N, C-alpha and C positions, 0 to 999 in steps of 0.2 A: 236540847229537846225540842220537838215540835208540837206546840198543843198538848194534847194529852196522851200522845204516843211515848210510852216510857223506854221505847229503843234508842240506843246511840245512834248518833249520826252515821256510824259503818254499818251497824245493823239495817238501817233503812237503807242505806246505799246498796247493801246486798240484795236485800228483798226487793228493790227496784230492778236491779242488774237481772234477778231471776226471773221476774215477770216478763221482762223483754225476751222472749225466747229464741227469737229467730234475727238475722240480721236485717231483714226488712223492717221488723219492729223496732230495733234499736236505731236503724237510719231515720225513720219518721219523727220518733221522739227526741233524737240527740242533732241531727244534722240538717235538720230541714229549715231551721231558723237560721237567717243571715248571721253569719259570723266572720270575722276577718279571720285571715289565715293565721296572723300572730297570736289572736285570742283563743282558737281552737289550737293551736299547738300548745300553747301555756297551759291550757286546760287538761290537756291530753298527757303532757308530761308531768304534770302534776298527779295526776290519777295513778299514771304508770307507777311512777316514785312510790305513792302510798302504797298502791298494790303490791310492789315486790318487797317492800318491807314487811308488810304483814304476812306474806307467804312465808317468807324466810324465817320471820319470828314463829310461826307456827310448826314448822317442820321442826325446829331446833327445841321448842318446848314441848312437843309431842312424841321427838324422838322416832319420826316415822320411816324419814331416809336412812338414819343410822340402822336401824332393823332390819330395812329393805336390803341394804348393802349387806349386812352379813347373811340373810337369805340368799341373796345372788350368789355370794361367795361359796357358801355351802353347798350348792347345787352342783350336780356332775353335766347337766346339760341347762343352758340358758336361750329361752326363745322369748321374742320380743314381738310384740303386735300392736297393731292400731288401724282405724279405717278412716278414711276420709282425710278431713286435715289431720285428725291424731296421727295417721300415719307417718307424717311429716316428723312429728316429735319422736314417735317410734323408731325410725329410720335414724336420727341424729343419737338417740340412745345406743342404739345397736353398733353405729360406727365408732362411739367412743370407748364402748365396753369392749369392743373385738379388739382394740388396739392392746388391751393388755390380759384379756382373758381369753382363754379357749372355750369353744363350744358355745360359741354366741351365735343364735340362727334368728335373720328376722323373717318374720312370717309374713310376706307380702301379697299372698294371695295368687300369684302367678308361678314364679319358681317354686316357692314352699307354698304350699296350701295348708289350711287348717286341716283337712282331712287327713294329709299325711302326717301330721303332728299327733292328732288326736287318736290315731288308729295304733300308737305305741308309747303312749304316756307311761313313765315311769315315777316312782315315789321320790325320787332324786332329783327330778325335773323340776324347774320354776319357769312359769309364765309372766313376763312382767307386761301387763296389758295397758293400754293408754286410751282412755275413752273420755272424752270432752263434749259437751253438748254441742249440737244436738246428738244424742248418743246412737252411735251405729249399732244396728243390732247384730251384724256379725261379729264384731268385739264381745259382747256380753254374751252371746251364744258359746263362743269360743271359750272364753274364760269360765262358765258354767260347765262345760262339758270336760275342759282340761281338770278343774277341781274334783269332777265327780271321777275322773279316772285316776286319781290318786296323787296329781301333782300340786304344786303349791302355787297360788295365784297371787301376785304384787300387783294390786290396781293403783293407778295412778290417774285422778279424776279431780272434778271442779267442784263437787258438794257433798256433804254427808249423806244426802237423800239420793244420790246418783244411782243408777241401776248398778254399776261394777261394786259400789261400797257394800252392797248387801251380798255379793258372792265372794269377794278376794278374802283371802286370808289376813293380808296386810293391804292396809289402804293409806296412801298420801293423797291427800286433799289440798288442792292449789287453787285458790281463788283467782279468777279470771276477769275480774270487774274492769271495766273501761270505759272511755269517755267518746268512743268510737262505735261504728255499726258492727266491726269484728270485735269478738273478745279477745282479752290480752293474751299475746303470746309471751310475754316478756318473763312472769314468774315462773311459767311452764318450763321454759327453757333453762332458767336457772336451777331450778329443784333438779331437774334431770342431769345437768351439769354437776350439780352437788353428788348427785347418785352416783353417778360413773366415775367422781373423783375419789368418793369414799370407797367405792367396790375396788378399783383398781389399785389404790393405795396399799389396800391389805391383801392383794391376791398374790399368791405365791408365783413366781416366775413373771411377774409382770415386766419388771424391770429388763430381763432377757429378752421378753418378747418384743419390748419396744424397741431396744437398741437392734435386735435381727431386723425389724420393719425397716428401722433406718437405714442400715445397711443392703437390705434390698433395693429400698426406694432408689437408693444412689446408684445400684448396678443395673436396674433397670431404666433410669433415667426417667423418671415418673414426674418428677416438679421440674419446672423450667430454672 
């Protein structure tokens, strides 16, 4: 403990990380002081390791990923969305899910637009929305409208108080604390990998789909 602060070191660290809301804030607080590359590397590796362990412990304890996987499997159509940096995570999840499941659509805002999806939401549809700070308005609005239209929303976000957490039917919270100017991507990628694996492992026809994709990849000469 520090002084009269009753919080643990981890809790104080989370609070400080939330206070530094932008990359500019975090750069000024963490990287302006002169430090050797070796010292900075060691600090970053230590924080990433600690954050990854905390994130995985949390989702195992609260069962949020296992529940989300069951929801995605049960859906007839699965939509994945995210904006800004979060779109990269959404794309990763959509790519992994589409290998073993049918009816997986990445809402990219260009080829597939939110308007196209929101105009025909069904009760059997699920939207997996990734929204990490600074929270992009379009993702939060789409999730809100999707749920209002009768679909189920699974939110992947970085704090219990994030905007998406108040909207989603199910929430996966992944801490992104980092020693860098950028919030950590490590635990987010790991948790989405876990979600994709649990979902695909339980999906009917996943083995057949994966085998057929392998056959087609060879036939089309996709890989060197």
